[in-house]
LOMI-504246 format. One line per field, with one value per residue (C-alpha): residue in one letter; x, y, z. Coordinates in nm, 2 decimals. Layout:
N
drentor <- A	...;
xx <- X	...;
yy <- Y	...;
zz <- Z	...;
% end
This chain:
342
drentor <- X	X	X	X	X	X	X	X	X	X	X	X	X	X	X	X	X	X	X	X	X	X	X	X	X	X	X	X	X	X	X	X	X	X	X	X	X	X	X	X	X	X	X	X	X	X	X	X	X	X	X	X	X	X	X	X	X	X	X	X	X	X	X	X	X	X	X	X	X	X	X	X	X	X	X	X	X	X	X	X	X	X	X	X	X	X	X	X	X	X	X	X	X	X	X	X	X	X	X	X	X	X	X	X	X	X	X	X	X	X	X	X	X	X	X	X	X	X	X	X	X	X	X	X	X	X	X	X	X	X	X	X	X	X	X	X	X	X	X	X	X	X	X	X	X	X	X	X	X	X	X	X	X	X	X	X	X	X	X	X	X	X	X	X	X	X	X	X	X	X	X	X	X	X	X	X	X	X	X	X	X	X	X	X	X	X	X	X	X	X	X	X	X	X	X	X	X	X	X	X	X	X	X	X	X	X	X	X	X	X	X	X	X	X	X	X	X	X	X	X	X	X	X	X	X	X	X	X	X	X	X	X	X	X	X	X	X	X	X	X	X	X	X	X	X	X	X	X	X	X	X	X	X	X	X	X	X	X	X	X	X	X	X	X	X	X	X	X	X	X	X	X	X	X	X	X	X	X	X	X	X	X	X	X	X	X	X	X	X	X	X	X	X	X	X	X	X	X	X	X	X	X	X	X	X	X	X	X	X	X	X	X	X	X	X	X	X	X	X	X	X	X	X	X	X	X	X	X	X	X	X	X	X	X	X	X	X	X	X	X	X	X;
xx <- 8.75	8.52	8.36	8.54	8.36	8.23	8.24	7.89	7.76	7.95	7.82	7.47	7.54	7.70	8.07	8.31	8.64	8.81	8.75	8.89	9.16	9.01	8.65	8.44	8.08	7.86	7.70	7.32	7.21	7.35	7.20	7.32	7.43	7.63	7.59	7.42	7.63	7.57	7.84	7.64	7.48	7.34	7.28	7.45	7.56	7.91	8.08	8.31	8.69	8.77	8.94	8.60	8.46	8.72	8.58	8.64	8.67	8.53	8.19	8.25	8.54	8.31	8.13	7.81	7.52	7.65	8.02	8.21	8.42	8.68	8.59	8.79	8.62	8.49	8.18	8.09	8.27	8.45	8.47	8.84	8.86	8.63	8.73	8.76	8.43	8.35	8.08	7.96	7.64	7.67	7.50	7.59	7.44	7.18	7.29	7.52	7.85	7.97	7.97	7.94	7.67	7.71	7.38	7.50	7.81	7.90	7.58	7.53	7.20	7.02	6.65	6.49	6.11	5.87	5.49	5.28	5.06	5.15	5.50	5.59	5.87	6.12	6.34	6.39	6.46	6.73	6.87	6.89	7.06	7.32	7.40	7.43	7.68	8.02	7.89	7.99	7.62	7.37	7.05	6.72	6.40	6.08	5.73	5.46	5.10	5.00	4.64	4.64	4.76	4.52	4.81	5.07	5.18	5.24	5.45	5.65	5.72	5.81	6.04	6.22	6.31	6.47	6.68	6.98	6.87	7.09	6.88	6.61	6.26	6.01	5.64	5.53	5.26	5.45	5.18	5.18	5.45	5.41	5.46	5.78	5.93	6.07	6.32	6.47	6.78	6.88	6.81	6.96	7.21	7.50	7.34	7.31	7.06	6.96	6.60	6.56	6.27	6.04	5.84	5.52	5.66	5.60	5.94	5.83	5.54	5.77	6.03	5.75	5.64	5.99	6.05	5.72	5.61	5.50	5.82	5.85	5.59	5.38	5.16	4.91	5.01	4.87	4.61	4.75	5.10	5.11	5.39	5.40	5.56	5.89	5.78	6.13	6.35	6.70	6.88	6.87	7.01	6.78	6.84	6.57	6.43	6.57	6.92	7.00	7.03	6.82	6.89	6.58	6.62	6.41	6.25	6.49	6.34	6.67	6.90	7.20	7.47	7.83	8.01	8.17	7.89	7.99	7.66	7.69	7.31	7.30	7.59	7.35	7.30	7.67	7.75	7.49	7.65	7.98	7.82	7.75	7.91	8.09	8.28	8.14	7.79	7.54	7.26	7.02	7.00	7.35	7.35	7.44	7.34	7.28	7.09	6.84	6.80	6.72	6.47	6.30	6.28	6.14	6.44	6.53	6.27	6.26	6.20	6.50	6.71	6.61	6.69	7.02	7.12	6.99	7.19	7.50	7.50	7.44	7.72	7.96	7.86	7.90	8.24	8.35	8.23	8.41	8.73	8.71	8.65	8.95	9.18	9.07	9.12	9.47	9.56	9.44	9.63	9.96	10.06	9.95	10.18	10.46	10.41	10.38	10.71	10.91;
yy <- -4.84	-4.75	-4.99	-4.97	-4.75	-4.88	-4.68	-4.77	-4.63	-4.31	-4.27	-4.28	-3.95	-3.78	-3.87	-3.83	-3.99	-4.30	-4.46	-4.23	-4.37	-4.18	-4.19	-3.93	-3.83	-3.56	-3.29	-3.31	-3.06	-2.80	-2.73	-2.50	-2.81	-2.96	-3.13	-3.43	-3.62	-3.92	-4.17	-4.34	-4.59	-4.39	-4.05	-3.97	-3.66	-3.51	-3.21	-2.97	-2.96	-2.66	-2.48	-2.43	-2.25	-1.97	-1.63	-1.42	-1.72	-1.66	-1.84	-1.99	-2.19	-2.38	-2.71	-2.63	-2.85	-3.05	-3.06	-3.37	-3.39	-3.60	-3.75	-3.85	-4.16	-4.17	-4.18	-3.85	-3.83	-3.51	-3.31	-3.24	-3.11	-2.98	-3.15	-2.93	-2.81	-2.88	-2.61	-2.35	-2.15	-1.84	-1.50	-1.20	-1.23	-1.00	-0.71	-0.42	-0.61	-0.78	-1.16	-1.45	-1.71	-2.06	-2.19	-2.53	-2.70	-2.98	-2.94	-3.00	-2.82	-2.52	-2.57	-2.22	-2.27	-1.99	-2.00	-1.87	-1.70	-1.38	-1.52	-1.49	-1.23	-1.24	-0.98	-1.21	-1.51	-1.30	-1.22	-1.59	-1.67	-1.40	-1.56	-1.90	-1.76	-1.88	-2.13	-2.43	-2.54	-2.52	-2.32	-2.48	-2.27	-2.44	-2.29	-2.43	-2.34	-2.32	-2.38	-2.03	-1.85	-1.76	-1.68	-1.95	-1.96	-1.58	-1.58	-1.88	-1.69	-1.37	-1.54	-1.74	-1.42	-1.28	-1.59	-1.73	-2.01	-2.26	-2.22	-2.49	-2.38	-2.64	-2.61	-2.86	-2.95	-2.99	-3.22	-3.45	-3.73	-3.77	-3.40	-3.40	-3.67	-3.39	-3.35	-3.69	-3.56	-3.35	-3.60	-3.93	-4.15	-3.94	-3.61	-3.34	-3.04	-2.76	-2.63	-2.25	-2.01	-1.78	-1.90	-2.03	-2.12	-2.49	-2.62	-2.84	-2.97	-3.05	-3.21	-3.45	-3.54	-3.63	-3.83	-4.02	-3.94	-3.63	-3.57	-3.19	-2.96	-2.75	-2.45	-2.21	-1.89	-1.54	-1.45	-1.09	-1.18	-1.57	-1.57	-1.83	-1.87	-2.05	-2.41	-2.52	-2.38	-2.51	-2.65	-3.02	-3.28	-3.57	-3.88	-3.95	-4.27	-4.17	-4.20	-3.84	-3.59	-3.29	-2.99	-2.83	-2.47	-2.21	-1.94	-1.66	-1.31	-1.13	-1.22	-1.00	-1.01	-1.10	-0.85	-1.11	-1.18	-1.16	-1.03	-1.28	-1.29	-0.95	-0.99	-0.87	-0.54	-0.49	-0.56	-0.30	-0.04	-0.10	0.04	0.38	0.68	0.78	0.55	0.72	0.71	0.73	0.58	0.87	1.14	1.13	1.15	0.82	0.60	0.25	0.16	0.43	0.35	-0.02	0.09	0.33	0.06	-0.20	-0.42	-0.40	-0.46	-0.14	-0.36	-0.58	-0.27	-0.12	-0.45	-0.47	-0.12	-0.19	-0.52	-0.37	-0.10	-0.35	-0.56	-0.26	-0.16	-0.52	-0.55	-0.23	-0.36	-0.70	-0.52	-0.30	-0.61	-0.77	-0.48	-0.46	-0.83	-0.81	-0.51	-0.70	-1.02	-0.85	-0.78	-1.14	-1.28	-1.07	-1.19	-1.55	-1.53	-1.40;
zz <- 4.77	4.47	4.23	3.89	3.64	3.31	2.99	2.90	3.21	3.17	2.81	2.95	3.13	2.83	2.89	2.59	2.56	2.70	3.04	3.31	3.54	3.84	3.98	3.80	3.81	3.66	3.87	3.84	4.10	4.33	4.67	4.97	5.16	4.86	4.53	4.38	4.13	3.89	3.81	3.54	3.78	4.06	4.21	4.54	4.74	4.73	4.89	4.73	4.82	5.04	4.75	4.59	4.89	4.91	4.93	4.62	4.39	4.05	4.06	3.71	3.85	4.10	4.00	3.80	3.67	3.38	3.49	3.50	3.83	3.98	4.31	4.62	4.76	5.12	5.33	5.17	4.84	4.77	4.45	4.40	4.04	3.76	3.43	3.12	2.99	2.62	2.63	2.88	2.87	3.09	3.15	3.36	3.70	3.82	4.04	4.03	4.06	3.74	3.78	3.53	3.62	3.47	3.35	3.22	3.10	2.86	2.66	2.28	2.25	2.41	2.37	2.38	2.47	2.43	2.42	2.13	2.37	2.56	2.62	2.25	2.22	1.93	2.09	2.39	2.16	1.98	2.33	2.41	2.08	2.16	2.50	2.32	2.07	2.17	2.43	2.21	2.19	1.92	1.97	1.89	1.92	2.04	2.00	2.22	2.31	1.94	2.05	2.20	1.89	1.60	1.37	1.41	1.05	1.05	1.37	1.25	0.92	1.10	1.34	1.07	0.88	1.19	1.28	1.11	0.86	1.04	1.36	1.39	1.48	1.59	1.66	1.93	2.19	2.52	2.65	2.36	2.34	1.97	1.91	2.11	1.89	1.68	1.94	1.90	1.70	2.01	2.29	2.16	2.35	2.47	2.38	2.64	2.61	2.85	2.84	2.90	2.88	3.08	3.38	3.24	2.90	2.97	3.04	3.33	3.12	2.84	3.08	3.22	2.87	2.77	3.09	3.05	3.41	3.61	3.80	3.77	3.93	3.70	3.76	3.59	3.42	3.46	3.20	3.17	3.04	3.03	3.29	3.56	3.90	3.94	3.98	3.90	4.18	4.07	3.78	3.75	3.51	3.42	3.22	2.95	2.82	2.48	2.62	2.63	2.92	2.98	3.22	3.32	3.46	3.64	3.44	3.38	3.41	3.34	3.06	3.10	2.83	2.93	2.71	2.49	2.25	1.88	1.74	1.46	1.49	1.34	1.08	0.80	0.98	1.06	0.69	0.59	0.82	0.64	0.33	0.47	0.31	0.63	0.86	1.17	1.06	1.34	1.12	1.20	0.94	0.78	0.40	0.23	0.53	0.41	0.72	0.69	0.32	0.40	0.66	0.42	0.15	0.39	0.35	0.73	1.01	1.23	1.54	1.46	1.41	1.74	1.92	1.76	1.88	2.23	2.25	2.09	2.36	2.65	2.53	2.51	2.87	3.00	2.83	3.00	3.34	3.30	3.20	3.51	3.73	3.57	3.63	3.99	4.06	3.90	4.12	4.43	4.34	4.27	4.63	4.72	4.45	4.58	4.94	4.83	4.64	4.94;
% end
């Protein structure tokens, strides 16, 4: 028999809605041997129901860090159901076979941290923002290591021009608690955020500062490219003194699109292309090309144009792969449904 849950305790871990009638907890970590979950009062181990272990099951249907789950009480509580997600951040998993990988769920904000040293890469930031589109969460760009950058203002201005006006950009020192107070609007009571960025960007350092203690391992970065080793080896949800929840993640070297991105980030370029004289304009040397005219006039950043074309091509390829996988899965499932109906 489980102890009755209290709504205040659940709110502490980001629960939205009324008091549930069944035991629930939030997934805070996933390991090979099972999961760690938080019920608002304590963290404990839990095992997934056998249905989540079936071969061939879509990985996105399994419990993920950030999920709220129903539990069957026992000496080893069992996860019996994943509750509906209000937001889901995903990417296409590395490898040749198309699969979706869930990064975090039930989050309000995605904090994209990049250093202003050799880690700074506007193209990668744009890729992160594309992955965040449609997730249900709001992107927030964080720029750290300003002490290693001689032209902070110039880089801030250039990045501001490339990103939507509604996307917040904050300059901060990950080691300075006073500097991180700018993140208070995203980490208040009941808020949930996930912290993403390259290895060596300073995610663990920032997490430790927000926690007020050195709980996460940190490491040095290479001088050649400012990249670091994976000091964070798995995603983990942490409760902060501010009342919010933060999911720390390992550095992501590969950010593959899923094929469902809307490309709203480049809405201005797509609107520009609509003004070309020919509907099938390739935006190369065709007469009346509005894109080439904007490039020639300095109204469109050539690097941003190249990144848009690259990402659009990748999105179309990924969409084709996902469609092929869906058709294959439907073909495989059809005989099984026929057999089960006999």
